[in-house]
N, C-alpha and C positions, 0 to 999 in steps of 0.2 A: 468347618467346611474343606472342600477341596482345593487341588494346586492349580498353581496356572503353569502350562507349559508353554514356554516360548517357542514361536513358529518358525519353521524351518524356510531356508532360501529355496526359492525358485529357480533351479539352473537356468531355465530358458529365460527368464525375465520378462516373458511376453504379456504377462498380465500387469506388468509394472506400472501401467497408466492408463485410466480410461480418460480420454480425451479428444476432442475434436480438432481436426488439421489447423492450422497455422493459418491456413489461407480463409478460413472462416472468421470474420470479424465480428465477433458478437458483444454488444455492449455489456457493461459490467454491473451486475446484480447479485442479490443477495444470496442467491442459490448457488454459487461457489462455495458457498460456507458449508455446503451438508457434504464433508467430505472427512475420511477417516485422517488424521495426523499422526499414523503408526508406521513403523517398519519392522519386517520379520527378523529373528534372531536365528542363528545356525545353531544355537543349543537347544537340549531336547530335556533338559532336567527339570525336575515339578518343583515347587515351592508351595509350602503349607498355607494358601491361600484359596479365598472362595472365587474361584471363576475358572473360565473352562481349561481344559488339558490338552485339546484337542488341535492341530494346525489348523487343520481346514475347517474350524468351525469358526475363525476370528472373521468380523466384518470384512466385506471386500470392496467398500466402496473407495473412489479414490483420494489419497490424499493430496494435500496441496504441492507436495513438491514431485507428483508423480508417482507415490508407491503406495501399494494396496496392502489390506490385509486379507487374511483369511485362507490364500493358497500360497502364502509365502511371497517375497519379491525381492528384488534388488533396487536398493537407492539409485534414483537416477539425478545428476545434479541438475544445476539451474540452466546450465547450457547444454543439455541434450536437446535430442530433436524436438520442436514443438514448445512451448509456453502452455503453462498449465492454463485449464479453461476457466474462465471466468464468465459466466453469462445468464442471462435471464431464462425463466421455464419457456417463454413465448420463443427464444433462439431454437429450441427444439424442433417447435413447429417450422420456422423459418427454413430449417434445413430443406423443407420438401416446397416452399415457397420462392427459393431464390430462382431468378430467371435462367432458364434453361436445364433446370433441375428435372429429373425423372426418376421413377423407381430404378429402372436399369440402370441409370448413370450412378445412382446410390449405391447399389448393388456392386457394380463395377467399382467404385471407388473404396468400400468397405472391405471387400475381397480381395483387393489388389496387393495388400502386404499384411504385416503383423501389426502395423500402425492402425490399419482400417479395423481390425479387430477391436483395437481400445477405443477407436471412436464410436464403433458400434455399441460396446457397452455403455460408454458415457452419453450418449444420446437417448438410449434406454432409459436410462436412471432420470434424466433430465425430463422426459417424457411422463415418466410416472409422478414425479416430484410437482410436475405441473398437472396432473390428474388429467392429462391428455392420453387417456387409454387407449384410442384409436390408434396414435401415433405409435404407442409402445407397442403395440399388438403387429402393427406394420412390420415391425424389427425382428420380427421371431424367426420368421424364414431365412433371415441372413446370419441367425448366430450358431456358432459352433458349440460344442456340449459344455465348454467352461462357459462359454457367455450365457448358454442358458442358465446353468445354475446358479451364476452371479444375477442373472436376471430374476431368478427365483428369491434369490435372499432380498433384493431391492423390491420386487411386489411385495413379499409377505411383509417387510418393514412398514410400507405404506397403510398395514391396515390398521394401526394404530392411530392414525390421523384421519378414519372416515367419518363423515359425519351424516351423509344421506343415502337413503336406500339406493339410489342409483350408482354412487361411490361403491357401496358394499357392491352390487351386481355386477359391475366393471372391475372390480379388483378381484373377486373370486374368478369371472370368466378370464383375465389374464392371467392368474394362476394355474388355472385348468390347463388353458393353450399351452404355457409352458412346460407342464407335466407330459401333455399328450404328446409333445413333439422330444421330449427325451430329458428334461431337467430332472435329475434325480438324488441330487444332495439334500436330503431334508435333512439329515443331522445337524450342518451348518447353517442352515436357515431356521432351523428349530432353536438352536443355542443362542444365536445373535439378535433373532427377532425376540427372543426372551429377555436378554439382559435391555434391549431397547426399550421394550414394553415396561420394564420395571422401572426405568429413568424417566419415562414418559408419565406413568402413574404417580411417583413421587413428585416431580415437578409440577403435578396439577395441585398439589398441595405444599408449595415451598415456602419457606419463609425468608429467601434469601435469593440473590441473581442467580442465573445459571453460572457465569465465573467464579462466584465466589463458592457456588457447590463444588465445583471442580476442585478446588482447594482444601475444601474440607475434607472432601472423601480421599484425596492423596494423602492429607495428615492423617487422617483414621489409618489408612491402609498401613503408612510408617509405622506408626505404633502397633499395629498387630505384626507387621514382620519382625519387628524388634524383639518379639518373644518367641520367634521362630529358630530353630538351629538350623544352621546351614552357610553357604557361602556367601559374603557379604555383598559381591559381586551379582551372583545371583538374586540376591533379594532386591537388589538397587534395580536390575534390570526386569524384574517383575512388576515391581512399583510402578515403574515407568511405563510398562506394557500396558497394565490396567488405568492407569491416568489416561493415556491415549484411547484407551478403547471409552472410557467415561468422555473426554471430549468428543470423539465421535459421534457420539449418541446426543450429547447435548447439542453439540451444531444442527445435528437433524432436526433436534425439537425446535430450536431458534429458528430454522428454515423453513418449517413446517408453519410453525406459530407466524411467521411474517406472510407466508402465502396467504393463510387464512385472513389475517388480518387486511390484507389488501384486497380480499376477495368480498363476496357479496354476505358470506358468514360471516365476517366480521373476526374480532381477535377472541376466538371462544376457545382455543385450545387447552386452557387452564382453567375453563367452566365447562368441561365434560359434561353433558346431559346423560341420565340413564341411558336412555334412546340409543346415544351413539356408542356409550360402552357395550351395549348387547349388539349392536351391529359388528363392533371389531370383535367381539367372540366369537359370533357369528362365521366372520371370514377366516378366523384362526382354525375353528373346528372344522371348517371345510378343507382347510390344508391339511390337518392331521387325518382326515378321513381319505384324501389321498393318498397321502403317505403310507396310511396300513401299518401291516408289520416291518415295512422298510425302517420304520421308527422302532430302535430296540428298547427294552428296557434301560439300557446303560445311557441310551439318547434323552430319554425323558428325566433319568437323574441330572445327568449334565445340563439340561436344559432348566431343571428346577433348581440348582445349584446358581447358574447364571442369572436366574429370575431375582432369586433372594438377595445376591450379593449386594448390589446397587442400594437396596432398601437398606441393608445392615448398614452401611457405610453412609448412607443419606438421613441416620436417626434423628441428628440434632437439626437438621433443615426440614423436617416432618412435624406439622401441627399436630397437637394432641386430637384424636377423635376421629383422626384421617381414616383409620380402618372400619369405620363405619359411615362413611361419606360415601359419594356418587364419585368422587376421584380414585376410588381403592376397588370399585366394583370390579373395573375390568381387569385387575391385578388379581383379584380373588377368583374370577371367572379363569383365566390364564393359570393359576398354582392348581386349582381344583382339576383342571384336564389334563396336567402333567401326573398329577398323583393318579388320577384315574387311568393313564395311560401306563403307568409303570413306575414312576418316582419313588424311590425308596429311602429317602435320604433327609426326610420332612424334620426326623430328629434331630439330626446334624445340624440343619440349618436352622432349627429351632435353638438350638444350645448355643450357636455363634450369635445370633440375633440376641440373646439374653446377656452375652458377655459384652456387648458391643451399645447394650441399652436400647434396642431397636425396639419399643413398645409396640409399637403401631402394628409391624411385622408379626409379632408375637400372638398380637391378637387375630390378626388375619389366620395365620397356622393354626392356632387352638379352633378357630371355627371350623376351617376345612377338617381337621381332625375331629371333630365331633359330628360331622356330617359323614364322614367318611369311616368311623370306627377306628381311625388310627391313634396307639397309645404314644403320648409325649411325655418325657421325663421331667416335669415339671418342676422337682424337687431338686435335680441336678442343675435345671436350669436357675432356679433360685441361688443355688452353690455360685454359679458362675456371676450372676448378676451382684449379686451381695459382694465378693472377690472385687468386682471393679467398682463397688459404691453407686450402681444403677438404681436410686431408691424409687425413682417412678416404675421401672421395671419389675423389680420386687412386689411392689403394690401390685401389680397386674396378674403377678403369678398368684398370689394370695387370695385376690379378689375374684379373679376370672379363671385362673387354673385350680384354684383349691391347693396350690401347694402347702405342705403343714411340716414339712421335716426341717424345723429350725436350728438343731442342735448341732449338725456339722457347719453350717454357715456362720452361725453365732461363735463357735469355739474358734475358726479361722478368723474372723475377724476382731475377736479378742486377743488374741495371738498377736497379729498384726498392728493393735491398737487402733483400728478404726471406730472412733466412738459415735459417729453419725450413724454406721449400720449396728452396731450394739444396742444403741437407743432405739432405732426403729424395732427390732427384735423384742425388747422389752415390752416396749408400748403396745405390740399386737399380740403379747400374752404368751410368754415363755414359762415352762412347767419350773418348778421348784429346782429338779435335778438338773435341768438344762443351765439354769443360773448359776448353779455351783460348778458346774464342769467348767462353766465360761469363767467364773472367776479364778479357777485352777490354771486354765490357759493363761489368762493375763497376768496373773503370778507369775508364772513358770517364765513368760516373756518380759517380766519387769515392766509390764504395762498399767505402770501406777495409777494412773487418770482412771483408765477402764476397770480397774480393779476397786479403787475407789469410789466408782459408780456402781458398780455392781454388788458391792457390798450393803449397799443401801437398800437393795432389795431381794436378797437371799434372805428367807425365814431365819430366824435365830437358832431356831431347834433345829434347822437341818444342817448349820454349821456346828453347833454343837456336836451332832451325831456325827458329821464325817469330818471333822476337826484334824484329826491325827491324819486320815486318808488325803485331805487336801493338801496339808504340809508333804507328806511323801510325794503324792502324784504331781505337785509343782516343783520337788526337788529334783525329780526323775528327769521331767521334761526341761529343767531350765538350762542346759547347756553349758553352766559353768556359772552362771550369774546367780546370785541369791537374793538381788535386791528386791524382786517381790514378795518374798519369804520374809524377809526383814520388815517390809511395809505392812504385811498381815498381822504381824506380832505387835508391831509399833501401833499400828490402828487399834489394838486390842479388838481383834476381829471377832472373838466371843461376845464381847460386851461385859466382860468381867475381867479384871485383872489377874486374879488367882488361878481362875479357869485358863487363861490365855497362857499365863507362865507356867501351868502345870501340865499341858498339853505339849508345851515345845520341852521339857523336861523329859516327858514321856516317850518322845519320839528320840530324843538324844540318847535315852538308855537303853531303847528297844534292840531285839537280837534279830529283828527282821533282816535277813541277808538281803531282801530288795530296795531298802533303803540306802539312798546315795551316800556312799562313805564321806563327802564333801559336806553334805547336809547335816550328817551326824555331828562332823568336826565343827561345822557354824554352830550348831544349836548347844552343844557341850561348851565351845569357848566362850559362849556371851549369853546364852539363852537358859541354861541348866543351872539348876539349884546350886552345884558346885563353884559356876560363873558366878553366882551370888556371893558364896563364901570367900572366893577368890578376890571377888571385888573388895569386900570389907576388909580384909586382909591388908591389901594393897593399900588402902584407904589409911587402915590404923597405921602402918608403916609409914606413909609418908608423913603423918602427923607427929610422930615421934622422932623423924630425921629432922623435920622443920623446926621443932622444938630445941633437939641438941644443936643446930646451927643458930638458934635467935640466943641459947644461952652459952654455948661454949665457941662459936665459931669466932673467927677473925676476921671476918669480912669488915673493910673498911666503911660500909654504909652504916655499920652499928645497929643492926635490925631492932635489936632492944629497946633503942631510943626513938624508933619509929613510933607513931600514933597505932591504936590498936588496929583501925580499919586498914591500914596501908599494908600490915603484918597479915590482916587474913587476904588481903589482895593479891599477896605476893606469893602465899599458900595457896589459894583455892580457885583464882580466876581461869587459871588452864582448864580446870576439871567445869568450872561454871559455864565457858564458852562451848565446851565439847558437848554438855548437856541440852543448851538451849539451841546446838545446832542441829539437834537430833530430830528430826519430825516425829508426827505423831504424838497420842498420848501416853505411851508407856517406854520407859527407857528398857535398855537391853540389862539384864540381872547384873552382869559387870560392871556395868556405869552406875545402877543402881546402888550397888553394894557400897561404892566408892562415896557416893553422893549421902546413904545413911550413915556412913563414919563420918564424914563431915558435918553432917546437921548434928549427929552426938556431940562431936567435940565442941560446936559452936551453941549449944541451945542445952544448958548442962539441967534445966528442970523437965524436959520430955525423956521418957525413958525408952530404951531399945526397942521393945514390943511396939509400942505406940509408933514410931519412926517407921518400923517395917510395914505398917499398917498404912502409911501417908503414900500418896499417889507423887507422881513427877513433879507437877506443879507444887504441891505443898512443900515438897523436899525444897525445889528451888527458891521457894519464897523463904526460907529458913536461912538461906545461903546471901538471898540479894540483901535482907536485912543487915547485915555485917560488912555489905561491900558499898562504897562511895557510889552516888548517885549516877555521877557523871561517866563512871566505868560501867555502870549497867546500860545507861544509854547507847554509849560506844559499843557493846559486846550484842547489843539487840539488833543494831543496824549492820 
């Protein structure tokens, strides 16, 4: 998604507060909550997160300490002129009902000074929130250009809470009158109402409270910003700004829900019907018609970005199946109209949704893309979802989006050792070559558990055919650690000891310049035929030296007087411990040679050729038969 641009300072500070005069004694109600708790920043740098970049597109409703967002502002402290307004929807009506009030006196008060302009904006906002459309219209002739544009934003935001034909007609008439007399900041209105509509739509299927939702989104945003490059201070400012945008939207939602709960419609904001969604989309469509070519393709793209952003971070708070329900119908219509208007970032938002695991948003975008003939990169999205282990999103992309490119995501999951994702791909049907390459990736990264799992799924004929290439490729990608390659050999990955030893010896002797020198050295030192010979020579020399000590040594222990079992223990316990601590069913040729030589000396009735055919466990059993039982138990622990 695109970045957030901190908002600029308003040098005049004239729009810093939209509030009624101090002398208006309004009673405290919930509608004071429908405010934006955000301030502007003088910086203009961008951050790599999905929310709008343009200063004049931020919400412009009032914040509780007298600061507004959208045109920029200067924070006003608590002891500035006038207190923050806290009143009821009826208080906007009472403005005209107070004894002695008249239209001319209201005009005089509103036009008297800068604070009067702020009062006008606040009065208009409360009238719209109360759905007192006539009162809101009466304020239009008193407004300057800035207040008209603010009013356009407020009026457009209200459409997502319409529930009747009368409300629809009234809201459209209000928007039309604002445009008719000069409101023209369609870009800001479209951007912020897209953000708000997304929050409204998501909250209609939320599984947590509004306050908890803000916390979740803030946490998800911080996680996203941690992956971005850039100044930490700017990232922190961007995170705080987006959180305040979200708090503004959710306060508006809470305010409207309480208004409807107190009205005759009842508390139905979160059980929106298909008819209500249709009314809301009709109002938004009328706004787009009024805007015409004054909304550019860039404006549509930015609004689409803003609409997708909350749904992306809301993913964990949205019920499964939400995309196909009534609650999402308004969002589907909104996004569709933005795409038809010229938004060209659907694929970018699609990938970001996959990264966050926003499965329901993915479904909506795939439906829109199918209807509009837009191509989405479902395979790349599958890569994003698998990288962040979003299993539900992966299921959606394969089942609904027909994603079929498993190789890249599977290999990356194997490299990271993400067993859950590897298992998911295997269970959904991977090709033999894909499994083989994933095994190579796991071995190169020393992801032993994943390699062990994949070994049970790669067909033996594939392993036998590509065994040498697997060892070479794993060594080349290993980054210095050959633990994964040792695991393959110790696990007898060809299911035949002779074949496994042979391929290791072949690679060690290969003249291929592409083989990593460290890999060749490792195989030559421990797994080649020469390593077996060195091991047997070492074992024979050890036996000769030990017998010399027993027969001719001057040790005060008098080894020749000890029981035979203790003599064997002194001679071979270190070798025994090393062998049993080695995982897998095969020993390296170096250890195998030493163990064969020890067995040959301890078991005189078995020939050398027979012992060379014995496996790891058979050779160890010969040695164990000559050691005290208590030492065997301690060694195995």
